[in-house]
N, C-alpha and C positions, 0 to 999 in steps of 0.2 A: 405538503412539509416532506423535505429531503432529508436522508441521514448521511452525515459524513461524507458528502460526494468526493472530496479530496483526503487522500490518506496521509497526504504531505501537509495536512493541516495544523497550523501553530495549535498550542494547548489552550484552549480558552481558558479564561478567568485565573490564569498563572499568576497574574500580577495581583490580583485579590487574595490569591491563594499564599503567596509570599508574604503579602503584608501582614496578612493573619498570623502567619507562623513567626511574626514578631512579637506576637501575644502569647507564645506558647506556654505561659505560666500556667494554663489550665489543660497542657496535654502532658505526656511522659517525653523525656528527651528521645528517648528512643521511637517513639510514636514520630514526632515532628520531623526526627532526622530520616527516617524511611519513606515519609510523605514526600519530602522534598527531593529523596532520591528520584520517585517517581517523575519530576518534574523534567529531569534531564537525560530520561531515556524514553522510547515510542512505543515499546512491548514490554507485556509484562508475562509469567506464567503463574496460572493460578495453583493454588494449593490444595484445593478441594472443589469438588463439584458444586456448581451453582449455577442460578439463572444468571444472565447476564444482559438479557435486553433484545433477545431474537426471540422468533416463532417459527414454527413449521409451518410450510406454504405449500399447498397442495390443490389442484386443479380451481385454482382461481379464488382460495379460499384460505384465511389466515387459520391455523391450526392452533394445536397444544404450545405450550410453552417449552423451549429447548435449554434442557438443563446442562450447560457446557462442562464435559468431564475434568475431573482433575487432570493436570499437566498440559492443559491447551494452551498455547500461546495466542494471545491476544494483544488487538492495538489499544492504545490510548487516545481515546477522543478528544478528553478534555479533565481537568482538574480542578476541584473549587474546596472553598474553606468560608463556613460562615459561623457566626455568632449563635448561640443558642440564648434565649432569655436569662438563663442564671449564669452567662457569663462564660461558660465553656464553648470549647471550638468543636465544630463537626466536619471533618475531612471526607469529600465525597471523590468518587474516581466513576468516570463514564468510559465503557469500552467497546469494540465493535470485534467481530470474527476475521476483519482484516479480508485480505485479499485472498480468497479462497478461490478452487479451480470451479469452472461453470457448473459441472453437473452438481454441484453441493451447492453455491452461491444461488442457483434458481430456486433451490427449495428452502431458501432461509428469508425471513422478512425480520429486516433490521429496525427496531423502533426507538432503541437507545433507553437505557435507563442508568439514574445516578445510583452509585454503591454506596454503601456506607464505607468507608476505608479502614480496614483492620488491617494491618502489619503482616499478621499471621497468614493471609489471604493471597497476598500478591510477592511475587517474586520479580525484580527486575531482569529483564531479558535484552540478549544483543544478538540480532541476526549473525550468523556465522558465515553467511553468504552475503557479503555487502551490497549488491546490486538485488538481492531478493525483493520480490514486491515491485522492481521498478521496470518498465519498459524498454527493451532496447532495439532499437530501429536500424533496418538495413542503412548504412550510407555512412559519410564522414562527419556530418554534422547538422545541426539545424538549418533550414531555409523558409524562407516566406512564401515559397511557390507551392500551389495546390498540390503538385505531384508528392509534396511530403506527407500528405495523409493516405498514399497509396503504396507506400512502402513497406515490404514485409517487417514484421515487429515480433517478439516473443517476450515472456515473462516468467518469472518461477514463483508460484504460490506460496503463501503462507503457511499450506497444509501439502506441500512438497511436490507439486506436479509443473511442469513445462508445457505452457500454451503457446502454440505459434499459429500467428495471423498473415495469410497470403495476401498477395496484392489484389489477387482475384477476389478474395472475400472482403477485402475493406472497400472495392468497387462497391460492393453491394448495400454497403450503408451510408445513403447520403447524407442522414446528421451527423455522422462521425466527425468532429472537430480536430483538426491537425493540430492545432494550437493545444490542445488537450491530450497530446499524444502521451506525456506523463504521466498522467494522471490516472489514477486508480478509483472507479467508483463504487459505492455500496448500491446494491440493487433494495429500492425501497418500494412495495407493492402498494402502498398507501395512495389515494387516489389523489393529483393534484394538478391545479389549472398550470403550475410554472413547468414550461418546457426545457428540458437540459439536453444536452447532445447524447449521443452515444457512445459512452465511455468505454475503451476497447473492450475491457476484460467482461463486459456485460453482454457479448454476444459471443455464442458458439465458436470456438477455436475451430482453425483449420486440421489442427492435429494436437494432441496431448498425449503425455508420456509422464507416466509415474516415476520419480527419480527414485533408484533404489539405493545409492550413496552419493557422496561427494567428498572432496577433498581440497582443501585451499592451502596454497603455497605462495606465500607475498603476494602478487598482485596477480596471480592465476589462480582459476578457481576450474577444477574438475567437475564434471558432471557425469553420471552413469545412468543407462535406462535400457531397455531391453531391445528398440527396434528404432531404427534411423527415422527422421525426420525428412521429406522432400522439401528443400529450402534451406536446410543446415546442413554444414560438412563435420561429421562425427566420424570418427576410428573405430574399427571394431577390434575389440582387444579380446572376445572370447564368444563363445556360443551365447546368442541372446544377450550380448552386453556391450553396448557401443559407449563411447566417451566423446564428449563434448568439451573444448579446451576455449576457455575467456580468459581473456586477459586484459587487464585494464593498462591504458596507454596514456602516459604523460598528465600534463595539468590540465584543470577545467579551461573549457574553450568559451569565450565570451565572443560577442560580435551586435553589433547594432546597426538598424536601416532605418532610414530617413533621419527627421527630428531638427530638419532646418524651420526656418519661419512658415507657422501655420501648415506643416507637414505633419502626417500620420509618423509615427515612428514605431519599431519595435526594438527589445533589447531580448536577447535569449543567453542562456547558458547550459553546455552540456560537457559530459564527459565522454570520450571515447575509449572504444573497446574493440578487440580483435577478437572474433567469433568463431572457431574452426578455420582461420586463415582470413576470415573476411572483415573488412571495417563495419562495426555498427555503434552506435552512440546511444546515450541515455540523457535525454531534457530533463533538466534540473529547473528551470524556470523560462516565462517568456511572458514578458511585458508588453502591452500594446497601448498607445494613447495617442493625443493629438495636440 
């Protein structure tokens, strides 16, 4: 069993949920509207402490349930609605802790849980840094070359850390799949015969910095933290304070390879960025076929 291998996963059972919402006479209008809003966002902030489907993990063993604190940002895995025997409708939501920094992620076992949806428990949340939880890779765009898997990369976690991965580190992980360069994976400690590649956020980064603050102005984001990272180009703005400037450039890029008669093909889409004066890109999708 694997839990939420892709954080850019479509909301499962959404069609079912919307279909049942058409029968919402058994629900209050406010409840139905609130649940429908959840189908349009990727994250929520919880308004009270609760169990949301995670356990502590230590020394190779699952420990106690984690009570997620009030105000925590969580990712929506899926939504569901089903009819009770009395004809009333029950809305449910499944959440994960999302893209946490390595030292937090390694101590959490995501098992997943359907929670009864109460509108007062959840508030829709939009990430203020637009590329937060996305993998930004050094270079001008996606290629089908194996060299793609060894390009330096970084991401901003949901709990406010910048994690950087050098080329030398990526070469130490032969199972790392370059086609999944844009995918964040949850760590599941449940034993499984299913073999999946090392998603980049599941191994210890070369460098980690806690982001002390950030600013977003138009297409440019400014990140502030205490020490520079070898591999990125920051500007020192004061004692123990450095600024990394990230600018979104132009429109989405799209390219296809192959696709003739009886030929394998690859389609890829990405967004270009300038990071500290250097080109980076965010892979949004990769499709392979024959």
